[in-house]
N, C-alpha and C positions, 0 to 999 in steps of 0.2 A: 669415305670420299662419296660413296653412293647415299649415305644418310645425309650428307650435306646438301648434295644436289635436289634430294626429295625434300627436303626442309624448304629450299629454295623455291622449288615449285609449289609446296604448299602454301607458302607466303604468297605468291602471285595469285593463286586460285582464289586464296581467302580474301585477297584485296578486291578481287572484281566482285567476288560473292557479296563481299561487305558493302560495297558501293551499290550494287544493284538491289540489296535488300534495305539499304537504309540504316546499317549497323555501325558501330564503333569502329572506324579503320585501324587505328593503331593497335588497340587490344587484340583484334582479330589476326593483322599481320604478325604481331609478336607471338601469338599463339600457333600461327603457322610455322614460324621459325623454329618454335620450341618443340612442337609436336609432329611436324611433317604434315601429310595429308590426312592424318587421323584427326585433326582440329577440324576439318569439315563437317565431320559427324555432329561435333559439339556446337559449331554454328549453327547446323540444321535444328537441332535439338532445342538450342536456344531460341531461335527465330520462332519456332512452332509454339514454344511456350509462351513468349511474348504475346503472339497472334492470339492464342486461345486467350489469354488473360484479357486482352482487349477486346475480344468478340463476348465475353461472358459479362464484363462489366458495362459494355453497349447494351446489352439486351436483359440486364437484370432489373426486375420490378419488385419493389417492396409493397407488399399488401398489408393492410391494416386489420 
């Protein structure tokens, strides 16, 4: 019963975070339902990797 409530809480928290960060909502809500609050760490890592990939490609210069 506790795991079910934690999963619902995780889904709600991930919905809010996904909307705030502009991530795909359905994917992260489903992850929240399956993993509970542990999926929040996955969202943070995924967002950080996407942000770093964007920053690196934005400042990449090719020298000849």
